[in-house]
All heavy atoms as an XYZ file, in Angstrom:
474
protein
N      12.756    281.062      4.600
C      13.803    281.982      4.144
C      14.228    282.830      5.340
O      13.394    283.419      6.019
C      13.224    282.856      3.031
C      14.262    283.603      2.238
S      13.550    284.610      0.899
C      13.391    283.418     -0.385
N      15.521    282.898      5.601
C      15.931    283.693      6.741
C      15.904    285.184      6.376
O      15.794    285.567      5.214
C      17.298    283.246      7.292
C      18.453    283.573      6.371
O      18.402    284.541      5.620
N      19.505    282.784      6.431
N      16.017    285.999      7.371
C      15.862    287.446      7.210
C      16.902    288.051      6.268
O      16.575    288.904      5.455
C      15.917    288.112      8.586
C      15.300    289.485      8.572
O      14.409    289.754      7.772
N      15.760    290.348      9.464
N      18.141    287.599      6.359
C      19.200    288.138      5.498
C      18.940    287.820      4.025
O      19.128    288.658      3.152
C      20.562    287.599      5.926
C      21.046    288.167      7.243
C      22.365    287.555      7.681
O      23.024    286.880      6.864
O      22.736    287.762      8.850
N      18.496    286.593      3.750
C      18.198    286.204      2.377
C      17.021    287.009      1.831
O      17.014    287.404      0.674
C      17.892    284.715      2.286
C      19.104    283.839      2.385
C      18.747    282.394      2.169
C      19.977    281.509      2.279
N      19.641    280.096      2.046
N      16.022    287.243      2.667
C      14.858    288.021      2.265
C      15.254    289.460      1.939
O      14.829    290.014      0.922
C      13.803    288.005      3.367
C      12.486    288.709      3.069
C      11.812    288.096      1.848
C      11.571    288.628      4.273
N      16.104    290.038      2.743
C      16.583    291.394      2.504
C      17.363    291.458      1.189
O      17.159    292.359      0.381
C      17.453    291.893      3.685
C      16.574    292.116      4.918
C      18.197    293.167      3.320
C      17.344    292.365      6.204
N      18.206    290.476      0.956
C      18.991    290.432     -0.283
C      18.083    290.258     -1.496
O      18.269    290.902     -2.524
C      20.024    289.308     -0.229
C      20.922    289.246     -1.435
C      21.749    290.499     -1.664
O      22.118    291.172     -0.682
O      22.010    290.808     -2.847
N      17.087    289.392     -1.398
C      16.135    289.179     -2.492
C      15.414    290.481     -2.820
O      15.271    290.846     -3.981
C      15.129    288.093     -2.103
C      13.993    287.985     -3.079
C      14.158    287.344     -4.302
C      12.753    288.552     -2.792
C      13.121    287.260     -5.208
C      11.712    288.480     -3.693
C      11.902    287.835     -4.902
O      10.864    287.771     -5.794
N      14.942    291.182     -1.810
C      14.230    292.458     -2.028
C      15.130    293.510     -2.665
O      14.689    294.262     -3.524
C      13.650    292.971     -0.707
C      12.470    292.164     -0.251
C      11.880    292.714      1.004
N      10.710    291.944      1.395
C      10.185    291.960      2.605
N      10.719    292.706      3.555
N       9.130    291.233      2.877
N      16.393    293.565     -2.244
C      17.337    294.515     -2.838
C      17.531    294.236     -4.323
O      17.523    295.144     -5.143
C      18.694    294.444     -2.129
C      18.766    295.161     -0.820
C      20.185    295.067     -0.261
C      20.278    295.649      1.115
N      21.620    295.512      1.678
N      17.702    292.950     -4.673
C      17.894    292.587     -6.083
C      16.637    292.878     -6.904
O      16.724    293.376     -8.023
C      18.291    291.120     -6.211
C      19.757    290.888     -5.903
C      20.150    289.455     -6.152
N      19.765    288.719     -4.939
C      19.299    287.488     -4.901
N      19.158    286.789     -5.986
N      18.973    286.921     -3.767
N      15.485    292.588     -6.353
C      14.225    292.851     -7.070
C      14.024    294.351     -7.270
O      13.625    294.800     -8.349
C      13.056    292.259     -6.293
N      14.311    295.136     -6.280
C      14.146    296.590     -6.373
C      15.120    297.194     -7.377
O      14.789    298.154     -8.071
C      14.328    297.229     -4.987
C      13.932    298.676     -4.914
C      12.462    298.927     -5.197
O      11.621    298.067     -4.897
O      12.151    300.010     -5.741
N      16.308    296.635     -7.476
C      17.306    297.158     -8.414
C      16.864    296.972     -9.864
O      17.319    297.690    -10.750
C      18.645    296.472     -8.176
N      15.955    296.028    -10.108
C      15.470    295.766    -11.464
C      14.283    296.635    -11.847
O      13.851    296.610    -12.987
C      15.068    294.298    -11.591
C      16.223    293.337    -11.437
C      15.745    291.914    -11.512
C      16.873    290.938    -11.253
N      16.409    289.552    -11.293
N      13.746    297.386    -10.922
C      12.540    298.181    -11.161
C      12.872    299.568    -11.688
O      13.894    300.153    -11.352
C      11.738    298.359     -9.876
C      11.153    297.096     -9.354
C      10.364    297.395     -8.083
N       9.677    296.227     -7.633
C       8.428    295.919     -7.977
N       7.757    296.717     -8.762
N       7.870    294.824     -7.532
N      11.953    300.083    -12.492
C      12.004    301.468    -12.960
C      10.667    302.089    -12.596
O       9.617    301.503    -12.862
C      12.202    301.541    -14.495
C      12.103    302.968    -14.981
C      13.522    300.915    -14.890
N      10.696    303.248    -11.992
C       9.473    303.923    -11.589
C       9.222    305.100    -12.512
O      10.105    305.922    -12.742
C       9.560    304.400    -10.122
C       9.713    303.197     -9.201
C       8.342    305.225     -9.756
C       9.946    303.546     -7.750
N       8.004    305.150    -13.057
C       7.579    306.253    -13.906
C       6.494    307.014    -13.159
O       5.544    306.422    -12.663
C       6.991    305.737    -15.228
C       7.979    304.975    -16.071
C       8.923    305.939    -16.700
C       9.719    305.268    -17.802
N      10.619    306.183    -18.427
N       6.625    308.329    -13.101
C       5.641    309.147    -12.406
C       4.611    309.695    -13.385
O       4.922    309.968    -14.535
C       6.318    310.327    -11.710
C       7.146    309.942    -10.521
C       7.652    311.178     -9.833
C       8.389    310.818     -8.565
N       8.746    312.017     -7.806
N       3.405    309.838    -12.891
C       2.329    310.474    -13.646
C       1.789    311.587    -12.772
O       1.491    311.378    -11.600
C       1.196    309.476    -13.970
C       0.057    310.172    -14.682
C       1.726    308.315    -14.782
N       1.653    312.774    -13.347
C       1.138    313.916    -12.597
C      -0.328    314.156    -12.917
O      -0.756    313.989    -14.056
C       1.921    315.179    -12.961
O       3.266    315.035    -12.617
N      -1.092    314.532    -11.909
C      -2.489    314.883    -12.059
C      -2.711    316.258    -11.460
O      -2.268    316.529    -10.354
C      -3.403    313.892    -11.324
C      -3.379    312.508    -11.897
C      -2.512    311.550    -11.399
C      -4.232    312.153    -12.921
C      -2.493    310.262    -11.905
C      -4.220    310.865    -13.450
C      -3.347    309.923    -12.935
N      -3.410    317.118    -12.180
C      -3.804    318.411    -11.641
C      -5.018    318.179    -10.753
O      -6.053    317.688    -11.210
C      -4.143    319.385    -12.779
C      -4.470    320.758    -12.263
O      -5.366    320.926    -11.445
N      -3.743    321.750    -12.739
N      -4.905    318.531     -9.479
C      -5.968    318.253     -8.514
C      -7.232    319.064     -8.769
O      -8.300    318.696     -8.290
C      -5.477    318.502     -7.092
C      -4.418    317.527     -6.674
C      -3.952    317.747     -5.249
O      -4.448    318.607     -4.519
N      -2.968    316.966     -4.828
N      -7.130    320.130     -9.511
C      -8.308    320.953     -9.794
C      -8.990    320.535    -11.093
O     -10.206    320.393    -11.140
C      -7.928    322.431     -9.851
C      -7.454    322.975     -8.523
C      -6.976    324.416     -8.609
O      -7.098    325.036     -9.682
O      -6.469    324.909     -7.589
N      -8.220    320.355    -12.145
C      -8.824    320.101    -13.457
C      -8.941    318.618    -13.807
O      -9.633    318.268    -14.763
C      -8.019    320.799    -14.571
O      -6.689    320.270    -14.588
C      -7.965    322.304    -14.352
N      -8.295    317.753    -13.046
C      -8.322    316.322    -13.347
C      -8.793    315.486    -12.156
O      -8.414    314.329    -12.002
C      -6.938    315.863    -13.807
C      -6.474    316.560    -15.065
C      -5.042    316.259    -15.426
O      -4.200    316.064    -14.524
O      -4.765    316.216    -16.630
N      -9.644    316.091    -11.329
C     -10.141    315.397    -10.141
C     -10.795    314.070    -10.482
O     -10.633    313.085     -9.772
C     -11.175    316.259     -9.400
C     -10.611    317.244     -8.456
C     -11.738    317.946     -7.723
C     -11.163    318.960     -6.772
N     -12.199    319.699     -6.049
N     -11.544    314.052    -11.576
C     -12.282    312.844    -11.951
C     -11.344    311.667    -12.219
O     -11.527    310.578    -11.675
C     -13.175    313.112    -13.163
C     -12.403    313.650    -14.366
O     -11.291    314.200    -14.206
O     -12.929    313.533    -15.495
N     -10.316    311.887    -13.015
C      -9.410    310.775    -13.325
C      -8.466    310.467    -12.169
O      -8.042    309.328    -11.995
C      -8.644    310.978    -14.655
C      -7.808    312.232    -14.630
C      -9.613    310.963    -15.822
C      -6.925    312.397    -15.856
N      -8.162    311.459    -11.360
C      -7.329    311.216    -10.177
C      -8.058    310.300     -9.206
O      -7.466    309.372     -8.645
C      -6.959    312.530     -9.492
C      -6.169    312.425     -8.198
C      -4.874    311.656     -8.406
C      -5.888    313.807     -7.636
N      -9.346    310.506     -9.031
C     -10.120    309.643     -8.137
C     -10.151    308.206     -8.655
O     -10.001    307.260     -7.892
C     -11.549    310.156     -7.974
C     -12.326    309.299     -7.023
C     -13.465    310.016     -6.356
O     -13.495    311.254     -6.373
O     -14.322    309.312     -5.809
N     -10.308    308.054     -9.956
C     -10.287    306.717    -10.550
C      -8.924    306.064    -10.311
O      -8.840    304.909     -9.891
C     -10.595    306.782    -12.058
C     -12.034    307.254    -12.277
C     -10.339    305.438    -12.721
C     -12.330    307.658    -13.707
N      -7.853    306.813    -10.568
C      -6.493    306.276    -10.394
C      -6.232    305.874     -8.946
O      -5.518    304.901     -8.696
C      -5.463    307.309    -10.851
N      -6.820    306.595     -8.013
C      -6.628    306.274     -6.598
C      -7.415    305.048     -6.155
O      -7.120    304.479     -5.112
C      -7.018    307.466     -5.720
C      -5.978    308.551     -5.754
O      -4.810    308.303     -5.993
N      -6.398    309.782     -5.525
N      -8.409    304.646     -6.941
C      -9.280    303.543     -6.536
C      -9.036    302.246     -7.298
O      -9.822    301.313     -7.173
C     -10.749    303.962     -6.677
C     -11.125    304.980     -5.620
O     -10.880    304.783     -4.447
N     -11.698    306.082     -6.047
N      -7.981    302.189     -8.077
C      -7.632    300.963     -8.787
C      -6.163    300.643     -8.519
O      -5.431    301.467     -7.973
C      -7.864    301.093    -10.317
C      -6.982    302.191    -10.919
C      -9.329    301.317    -10.625
C      -7.024    302.241    -12.435
N      -5.758    299.454     -8.930
C      -4.333    299.107     -8.895
C      -3.729    299.771    -10.129
O      -3.660    299.194    -11.202
C      -4.149    297.593     -8.927
C      -2.691    297.175     -8.817
O      -1.793    298.030     -9.019
O      -2.450    295.992     -8.549
N      -3.360    301.027     -9.980
C      -2.970    301.883    -11.100
C      -1.793    301.314    -11.878
O      -1.784    301.310    -13.102
C      -2.646    303.287    -10.591
C      -2.424    304.294    -11.675
C      -3.461    304.720    -12.479
C      -1.164    304.821    -11.904
C      -3.269    305.647    -13.483
C      -0.948    305.757    -12.904
C      -2.013    306.166    -13.696
N      -0.820    300.790    -11.187
C       0.368    300.237    -11.841
C      -0.014    299.093    -12.781
O       0.405    299.063    -13.941
C       1.361    299.763    -10.792
O       2.483    299.188    -11.393
N      -0.802    298.158    -12.284
C      -1.210    297.026    -13.113
C      -2.107    297.464    -14.266
O      -2.006    296.944    -15.369
C      -1.917    295.961    -12.266
C      -0.991    295.212    -11.341
C       0.132    294.530    -12.097
O      -0.091    293.851    -13.092
N       1.360    294.710    -11.644
N      -2.990    298.420    -14.013
C      -3.883    298.912    -15.055
C      -3.089    299.542    -16.201
O      -3.355    299.276    -17.373
C      -4.884    299.923    -14.483
C      -5.838    300.405    -15.498
C      -6.989    299.810    -15.897
C      -5.716    301.597    -16.288
N      -7.592    300.550    -16.880
C      -6.837    301.654    -17.142
C      -4.781    302.615    -16.352
C      -7.033    302.687    -18.047
C      -4.981    303.644    -17.259
C      -6.097    303.672    -18.086
N      -2.109    300.358    -15.872
C      -1.286    301.001    -16.897
C      -0.549    299.941    -17.716
O      -0.511    300.006    -18.944
C      -0.281    302.000    -16.270
C       0.751    302.462    -17.283
C      -1.020    303.189    -15.675
N       0.011    298.958    -17.058
C       0.733    297.899    -17.759
C      -0.202    297.148    -18.715
O       0.170    296.865    -19.857
C       1.356    296.924    -16.760
C       2.484    297.543    -15.958
C       2.936    296.602    -14.864
C       3.917    297.267    -13.930
N       4.305    296.393    -12.825
N      -1.415    296.847    -18.258
C      -2.387    296.158    -19.120
C      -2.747    297.009    -20.331
O      -2.843    296.498    -21.450
C      -3.665    295.844    -18.339
C      -3.511    294.741    -17.344
C      -4.767    294.568    -16.495
O      -5.669    295.404    -16.501
N      -4.815    293.485    -15.748
N      -2.944    298.304    -20.119
C      -3.315    299.193    -21.213
C      -2.194    299.310    -22.237
O      -2.442    299.316    -23.449
C      -3.694    300.585    -20.682
C      -4.907    300.594    -19.788
C      -6.121    299.983    -20.449
O      -6.487    300.344    -21.561
N      -6.745    299.045    -19.775
N      -0.975    299.405    -21.773
C       0.169    299.480    -22.685
C       0.289    298.202    -23.514
O       0.509    298.263    -24.732
C       1.463    299.745    -21.917
C       1.603    301.148    -21.328
C       2.769    301.206    -20.363
C       1.766    302.171    -22.421
N       0.142    297.055    -22.852
C       0.223    295.788    -23.589
C      -0.905    295.681    -24.603
O      -0.689    295.260    -25.745
C       0.159    294.606    -22.620
C       1.454    294.423    -21.853
C       1.429    293.170    -20.993
N       2.681    293.042    -20.291
C       2.827    293.219    -18.971
N       1.785    293.525    -18.229
N       4.012    293.108    -18.410
N      -2.110    296.065    -24.215
C      -3.252    295.993    -25.111
C      -3.052    296.911    -26.319
O      -3.315    296.529    -27.453
C      -4.521    296.386    -24.356
C      -5.794    296.207    -25.135
C      -7.049    296.297    -24.282
C      -7.142    297.594    -23.520
N      -8.430    297.738    -22.806
N      -2.551    298.085    -26.076
C      -2.359    299.074    -27.148
C      -1.246    298.681    -28.117
O      -1.376    298.860    -29.310
C      -2.055    300.444    -26.538
C      -1.859    301.545    -27.558
C      -3.112    301.886    -28.349
O      -4.232    301.655    -27.831
O      -2.968    302.386    -29.491
N      -0.168    298.171    -27.609
C       1.007    297.955    -28.447
C       1.204    296.517    -28.900
O       2.117    296.240    -29.661
C       2.255    298.485    -27.752
C       2.194    299.980    -27.593
C       1.917    300.554    -26.362
C       2.365    300.810    -28.688
C       1.827    301.939    -26.235
C       2.273    302.191    -28.565
C       2.007    302.737    -27.339
N       0.347    295.609    -28.471
C       0.415    294.230    -28.937
C      -0.661    293.929    -29.963
O      -1.011    292.787    -30.184
C       0.310    293.247    -27.760
C       1.555    293.241    -26.916
O       2.640    293.507    -27.414
N       1.413    292.958    -25.653
N      -1.152    294.964    -30.602
C      -2.194    294.790    -31.618
C      -1.630    294.174    -32.869
O      -0.558    294.375    -33.296
C      -2.827    296.140    -31.970
C      -3.664    296.682    -30.845
C      -4.313    297.984    -31.271
C      -5.217    298.498    -30.164
N      -5.817    299.767    -30.493
């Protein structure tokens, strides 16, 4: 794949994405923030949502 095609592919893929933010309080939620930093958080959230709502 040439460079121009790769750039175009990435632009189209990015345009389809939606980013959701999650906030953590660094003082009161240190425990879960550390867990979130040590896993593939995006994939974990997606798995949990599917598990919860595909019952």
